Steps between C-alpha positions, in 0.01 A plus 500: 500500500871582462700263285882502546769324296778388731822421304728253673865594441835483663862531400626170654382251241702187518513397141528860346619750767355849466278390220232755558751776451656350186481727207283417199551749211677731752219499762472307821272196458289620798431827317374330193278275711355792712439706188315222323293429805399863533280458187279254683153686524351307789806555740482779746849486639822313435749435778828311504563247800858442555691395818703693765815362377791756453546384131139605391578875550580557132160350419309712743693807379391420143137426582473822710650713226222377269233616751388153618482403869732228614433276806808326663411197715624179602780326281366149525125543612371628169142422599531739792668752283206494261254529784666790668537673154126458424402608834707814477325617173157364620448274217176319458610278200875414450652412165835316530751539233874401535789724401638251254216553253569815299283387211193502720191629307291757671204397283531145647532623847166703445352181372604298802356769736164504310477111509580504877224744579259325281570152643445633856792283631775553753786420262539482113813442281595431137737233617290221640546325260756724320383567139654839429876546430724491797556869589136603484410364835213688671340417852203686645368461854305681769678674781292280742656174335847662529448589865373154589789332318754718680345413841445125429780371280795343686702309227818682396413438133158657535637817653782530255276459178201702626209325354543123537299495817210673321512237224546186717345552832137449401394807680441727208279520187730470193455576130724476200544706182617292195589566150323317224843342392772370736791733453680423833805366328596846376747661745488882533610535865845602622665259738841441341733675260358320200153628590636861510657465165167367356297778655756774411467370136114538508534870634760570246266376212211728600711800609435780572152375584492330846114462505473222252235219584573148590328401176760677293770319697333174415494590140868587511584168646297329225693704216851517671535192724869547508478811717345265773711193468763575771278426801250238363647218692451665830213361719199708593483609869823302562602737774205416716597131495874560562686576816733788539801280446361355179429849369855618586657196333312598169648848539845366584519303171455836304826648661713212604616230262335181618321685781756466777862429589465120572356233263410289808273762647284565180136411573497271189730266701222461766141579386474723189237780533427403859815530701507819726849581362603760746525528890436768741637330804683187596571354845579148618357284236215739426453720205243780432418604152428846390134474601603396857397132446715277722657181377708226658805445279550112455660590161837649395550727802678781306657239271670347806644807635349495852588191695432687830157625352406845372598798716691327761515739794875465579609524144283796427622660825857464387412657166331784669793565707710497190272760336518719807891478511527557119492250226762650264814709532840574346630243751456125482249331725659281766229243471629361180825398672297334790283309261801390289660356810173329601460332165857383491468367850196291406697360194863409610598426148438866392731784575333812349162643397356757271146650523235610248132556538323264255529139389558593143781747603657233729500228228651748246769608721581143614535393141731807434717424780532136426586568130756751601649230749507215243589710200237321303162643366287176454262407772327170554172565665273250650153528333316208666200726621509716181584832643776702677483855623826561337345468160341830592821689507797316360600392148262255343634242254363425153174346412653151473685496830183613681258285314242367741633708788333824459126575548285520174549822327827594670800541274852613559429846320728796563812276557816585296591248237836431653343413830248238373575149577666573822226347712458124469227336699496156657231306689516442868623139602630449155876482565592349160327801339708739698823317433430488127477886502827535714670265258381683180520864618739731697264526807605745750201498739241247616200663639218302659241476778576241759156357492147628425241279372708178545800389698846404377523121402803274469745740671412766233619784691822340602585404138445860389716633775786262398466588132514857567810455721677286231433740214564827677139603476321738746202327654223733608202380700200723444334509856279803432202287558621208708716695754385491853198287432639163601812594678635817669692609181525320178323167410835373385604453875221230504679303235860561617618657161687826489479731208746767409223771515159511632218757440238581765175711451134497555479408864830671621329831582139370576354717233782786481713510202834332559671217327853345559777327323760315711805310371849395539760786534682408170168513316348809663812712467448476118219754558796756520596438144176581358264798554218384728352796688171670571393788717198332647682195601637718789172606648447386861150362520582166322782387725341632819190294418704193413694516830183517706334217292795283549484569870126414524546190272781368715311550826168343369668233291267603231638255237390215725153650554420576138641152383256322753216721394568427134507126550166529669356689219619248243371220701157679534489539114559137471232399749243718317605348166458153646161590646361589167691237289712774325860444382763775571868537466686667782797738417725748665694555824298429816489876573415566131256230437263441220300241299352453160190296426558215248230623267478658172292775693781562755529866431121552488491323844774726628290807384191349662682465834617867476152621411318316771750556788510870392124522580572330836768758588820301403772563242554147382604291211697173468821634689597670824802684611480423872570761767502478875170668522339202335404361841335152533160679554530693175604195303211293662239759410636527146459127437147511632406742242701340222305173558194616313717619199663154460141365527411716182817378321392154564161573345694633197709195463174309494367697205396849630649772283748704696457804263135524606637575860765747405400863483787606278808362303723227623829620655828509292692172488827664577456576855673195647803581294500856588509467885 
């Protein structure tokens, strides 16, 4: 009877790339693992099972150089990979060890093999339930059980993780090997950088001996617990419960401050520990995660960038044509002229335009132009919704001037002392507050959104316009979010109030990077007196995408379509709330619509909606950026699925604990303000 250890290993680990080849004490981790396993007396052969992926070649080379066989099989179907490897070496008994367990003890492997043979079962492990330290996992099973599993298992999870089918199908005789004391909380595996540092410290302690027993490691942890402190908060077998996107998010936070480039896309804003985080494909109003699962996006649609839906064929074709013709050159691209003319034509009060690629850039540039034009540094900025993209890239004021307007934990750090106090916030619809600022300070610029979560009252916009004109202040309307959602152009057209400058972003390129500043000639010409210039503001894809996006919008009257759809969504939320006796507050533009439960558990309920709808194949919360791909049928099916979630929330309002329904933490409170 031939007993073979098959070591499962690959280079493409999501959380710690290339981990099996990471060096511990100058030697690749896989080398240490194989050398330790070679001391198992009941093992006839050791083989490494990896995948055919190109990136695994260094691993194959390393394993082969040590004199071990390496089988390369399917990247995702690890069950078949194991079966084929075992079949190739004619194994009768298979021992499964994973490549992230360099502290595996050969004596423990021998013990498991002996227990398997004595029990006369199909499968035995020391992990059901786990009582040994994480990193000493051993599974032993017959080739017959492996073959049956490979032929019968159909679920993707079963095929990716090799043995779940053996353990849960009920078709096999099972046994467990347990330690006398539960040591499962000890973590000696290598899944993340902190794990690698802990295991490296262990090998360094025993160096040059690499064949120390697991009992000695346990003694070391008892005597020097500080060596093991770095990874003690990590969860055992977390990887088996996480999707590829969740694993990549953990990895991202190690190398990117905050994890990504945009606060509003952080998983904590949606569903901590459960949100898929990354996409592999997007089309229409559908998104596919990194594991290929499909979702209908009834959420933020790329933070409102895609009014025409993801991957609009005409816009994408225009971009492909641009790429074929060349995106960058020593010359300027003609599309920027055509786009400037188009935007000016849509807004007769404006004469000139400048372009950037992000909202943060556009806001900062607009402020700089306006300051240069007015000759005054101080800016009155409307903070009614608690957040402005401009805060990301322009000069923040001091703590007092921004009190109550920044998110918790955000401070104006890194701003030169002489520039502090130049930003003075006021609240939307509070004209008296704005006038007091203008009376007290030398304000050069008023920057505000036309509307967002509420509309103007008591001729607020007209009063602001009149005040700016009388005091020689440059009035900027930030339409990065509101532009093209309720009118073909800026939302200010709906209210009949003309600014001196307006900023457009988000929807302008239907997902491609392009932002615009338009304004009166005497204001915009001030850009010539200050250095405002960037190489990548001259690339061609952005304006080419914007021109085609505007063409499609105008033809389809997209702003009317999404406004009507948004009104329908808001009405349906209201009907569901009435059905279950729940009280909600509506907010937002019709095409950027949202609601909040009138409850102390509002955030928990939002998290519950996201959790439950995610399981049903929807990205959802309490707000929707509407796109033209949100057809009546899509919306109808969405609310049919949402009904049962509102029913759960009703139960919670009547006494059921919402925390018992949630599978993870509640989402961050700042999302509504970060949109």
